[in-house]
N, C-alpha and C positions, 0 to 999 in steps of 0.2 A: 747465446745469440738465437740458437734454434728454439729455445723455449720462448724467448720474448718475441720471436716472430709468429710462433704458435698462439700465443696469449693476447698479444696486444693487436695483432692484424684483425681478426674478427670482432675484438672489442671496439676497435676505431670505427668499424663499419656500423655500429650499433650506437655508440656513445658521442661520436665525432672525433675526427683526426687530429683536431688542433689540440684537444684537452690530452689526448694520448701522447702527442708529441711533446707537451710540457713535461708530463710525467717521465717520458723516455730521456729526454735531454738532462733532467735534473737527476734522475738515477744514474745515469752514465758519467756525467760529470763528477758528481759528489763522491760516488763510489771510486773512481780513478783518482781523484785528488787525495782520497783518504788512504789509497793504496802507497802512496809516496811517503806515509809515515809508519808501515806495518814493521813489526820486529820479528816475524815468523812467517813460515810458509803457509800455515793454516789460516791467519788472517789475510794474507794476500790470495789464496785461493778462493775465499768467500768473497772477498771485495770484487774479485775480476768475474765471478759468477754474477753477482749483482749488477756490475757495469756491463757484461754481456747480454743479460735481459734487456737492459735499457737500451742498448744499442742494436739489438736485434729486433725490437719493436719500432725503433726510430727509422729504420731505411725503409720497410715497405710502405709505410704511411707518408714519408717524404715523397717517394716515386710516386704513389697514387696521387697526391694532391698536385705535383708537378705535372703529372700526365694530364690530369683533369683541366688544369688552367693553361695548358699550352696550346697555342694554334695548331690545329692537325697538319698544316703543311711543313712545320717545321718543329713537331713534336719530339722526333727521334733525337735530333740535335741538341735541343734544349735539355731534355731529361739527362742526356749523356753527358753534356758540359757541366750540368749541376753536380752529377755524380763523380766529377773529376775531383770534388773536394776530398773524396777517398783517397786518390792518387796523390793529390797536394799535401795531403798529412802525411802520406808514406815518403813523399820527398823530404818534407821539414822533418821529420824523425830520423831519416837516414843522415841528414845533415847535422843534427843534434848529436846523433852518436857518433859522427866523425869528429865534430869539433867541441862539443859540450861535454860529452861523456867521460872522456878522459880527465878533465879538471873538477867537474862538479858531481860526477856520479850519476847512477841511474834514476834516483828518486825525482830529478828535474824533470825527466821526460813524463813522469805521471802529473806532476804538478800543472803541466802546461795544459792539462784537461780543464783548467778553470776558466779558460777562454770563452767557450760557449755559454757560461753563466752569466758573462758580462754582457751578452747579446740578448739574454732571454727577455727582460723588459720589452725591449723593441720588437722581439718575435711576439710576444703576446699582445702587444698594441696594434701592430700592423698586419700580420700574417693572417690570411682569410681562412674560414672554416669551408669545407666542403659544400657545394652548391646543394647537393642531396640532403646534406644535413639541415640546411635552412629550409628546404622544401619540406621536408617530413615533420618539422616543427612548425610550420606556416609562419615563419619569421619573414613577412613581407619586407619589412624595412631594410633588413640587411641584404635580402635577396635583390631589392631594386638597387642598392647602393652599389652591389658588384655588377649588376646588368648594365647599369649606366656608365660605369667606368669601362667595361668591356666594349659596349656600343653606344656611345653617347648621344647619338643621332636620334635614339627612340624614346628617350625622355620617360622611362618607367616610372609608374608610382604605386604607393601602397594599396591605391584603390583599384589597381588592374586585377583582373581575373587570372589566377594562375592554376593550372591542373595539377592538383595535389594528390588525388585518388590514386591515379595509375602509378605515380611514384611510391606511395604507400604500399600498393598491393605488390610491387616488385620487391620492395623492402622486407617483406614478411619471411619468416621460416629462418632457419639457421644457415649462415653465410657458407660454412664448410660443405654442407650437403649440397648446395647450389654448384659448387665447382664441378659436379659430376652430372648435372641435369643438363637437358637441351643438346644432347650430343657432345658435350664437353668432355667426357670422362678420358678418351684416349688422349687428346691433347694436353689434359691436366697432367696425367702421367708423365708425358712426354717433356713438358716443361719441368717437372721435378728431376727428370734425368738430366737434362740439359743442364740445369743449376747444381746439380751434384757433380757432374763433370766438370764444369767450369770451375767450381768453388775448390774441388780437389786439386786442380792445377794452381790457383790463386794462393791458397794456403800453403801448398807444398811448396812452391817457389818462395813465397814470403818467409816461411820458416827455415829452408835448407839451402837456399841459393848462395849466401854467403859462405856456408859450410862446404857446400859442394865444390864451389871455386877455390877455396882453401885447400881442400883435399886434392884439387888439381895443381897446386903449387903456386897460387896466387897469394900475395900478403893481405891481412885483415883488412888495409885501408882501401885497397883494390876491390876485394869482396864487397864491402859496404858499398863502394861507388856502383857496382853492378846493380844493387838494388835501387840506386838512385835512377840509373838507365832504365830498370825495369818499369819504375813508375812514370818516368817521362813517356815512354812508349805506350803506358796505358791511357795516358791523357792524349796523345796524338791519334791512337786508335779509338778512342771514344769519341772525339770530336770529328775525326774524318769518318768513322763508321756510322755514327749518328747523321751527318750530312748525306752519306750515301744511301742509308736506310731511308730517308725521307724521300728519296729519288727513285729508288729502284725496288724498295721493301725489304723489311727487317728480316724476312725468312731467307732471302738470298744472300744478304750481307753477312748473316750469322753463319750460314753454311760454308760461305767462303773463308770467313775467319778462322773456322775451326780447322779446315782443311791446310790453310796457311800455317796455323799453329803447329799441326802434326809435322808438316815440313821443316819448320823452324827447329822444332826439339830434335828431329832427327839429325840435323846440321849441328846443333849446339855441342855435342859431344866429340866432334872432331878438331883435331889440334889445328889452330888457324891463327892468323895475325890478329892483333888486339883490337883494331878499329872493325873488322869483320865480326869478331866476337860480340863487341858493344852493339854492332847493328843488328845482330841476331837476338840479343837480350831485349833491345829496344822494341823489334817486333813480336817477340815473346810477351812483353807487357801488353801490347796492343791486342794480342790474340788471347789473352787470358783475363786480366782486369777489364780490359776495352770491350772484350765480347761480352763479359757480364753485363757491363754498363749499357750497351746496345740491346741486350736481352731484356732489361728491366722495363722499359716502356712497352715493348712489343708484349710481353706478358700482362702487364697491367692493362692495357688498351684492349686485349683479348676479352677481358671480363667486362660486365657492365658495371656503371659507376657505382650501384649500391652493395657490391661485393669485391670491389677492385682491391682495396687493401688486404683482404683475405685472399685474393687469387695470387696476388705478388708476395704476400706475407708467407703464405705456406708453400710456395715455391722456393723461396729464400730459405725457409725453414728444414725442408727436405734437403736443400742443397748444403745445410750446415753439416749434415751426415758426412759429405764429402770433406768439409773444412776439418772435422773432427778426426776422420780418418788420415788425412793428408800428412799431419805431423808424424803420426806412428809409422805409416808406410815408408815415408822418407827416410826415419830414423832406421828402419829395418834394412833398407836399401843400402844406406850409409855403413851400417855394422857389417855387411858382407864384403866391404872393400871391393866392389865390382868397378869395372872400368867406367870412366866417366861417361862415354857414350851410352852404355847400357842404363845408367841412372837417368839420363836424358831421353832414352827412348821410351822409358816407362811413362813419361808424360804424353806420348802419342796415343796410348790407349784412351784415356778420357776425351782427347780431342776427337777420335773418331766416333766414339760413343755419342758424344754431344751433337756432333755433326747429323749422325743418323737419327737423333731424337728430334731435332729440329727439322728435319725432311719430313717426318711423321706427323707433324702438326697439322690439323684439318683448318685451315684459315676459314672455311665457309662457315663453320659454326662459331665464330668469334664475334663479339660485339663491336668492336673497332667503333665505337659510338654511332653506330647505326640505329635508325628508328624506323619502325615498320609502320607506315601510314595507310589506312584503307580509304579508298574512294569508290566510286560506282562501278569503275571499270576494273581495276586492278590493285594489287598491293604493291608499293613502291617503297624501295629502300633509300632513304635520303640522309645525307649528313647533316647533323645539327648545324644551322646557320650560326648561331652562337659560338660553336666550337671553332669556326673557321675565323671568327674575327677575335677570339680571345687574346 
């Protein structure tokens, strides 16, 4: 997934996000289906690598496009709600693990990846490309079609004059290099650290939560149901956090969620009644997967459109380092046979790091779809009218 994010995010900013998404969906789905037919660990590993590359390239481009086409006033909640598909998949696979796995075996879980391929023809036909892609290639007809759907009262036509040169000039150069230009370097590094912190918690919990709870004395069925609670919490956190971010700002909400996550993990290791334990796990899901879902539109919106996939893609790519380390670090902790409280206290560290990273983001140097317009008297920053109506 890290390789996929690094490779496909800049590629999408140059070749078009829709094309790259079709490639990524096909790679991920086909490789995952084939995983259900393997006969050994080498084949399994190779196919999981290919699937991971596809999935890693899929996520930043979906986020970038959803950010571009969402109205600014409700952008946070729309992108976070869209990304709840990740958690819904986690819920479905938990249910399959509980009810299907004992009778049909593990291969069925991988064959279920054929579902996205069924929707691929509809995706190709109806899913729009990025506006900047049409602008750079002077495809007026497709540009007008989207503009008329966004703002029907204006009656845009192919004969209208569009300012292409400014967009072309901004699109020149290597997208990764631009992440550090215009005083964005510090914020770029802080986004990377925030994603690293968040994904080390997400993948640490996804990998080891059932085992941790079994070690604490809960049966396998209960341990899998904790995963269900974790993903339900992520949906609640994503939707509520996205709604709140649209009202008070993503930065404030993310810091608040990281602090709440640290408090939650500190309490999780304590012996308590089952209802309170499930409540804490729901909150934990909101403050880990939910936090990442809130961060995604914030990161994407920070960068200009012509480098948006690269910005979110490289942030998630660097975050994958945390995803790589999480299962190993969790395994080391489990092998030490430490008390449950100590294991969960370890998750407080990335919460604190992530919160500090978000605090150090410099919003004043972000794009946030602002445009600088010169007139005779001053330079005014205005929000694109079209973005507000999207």
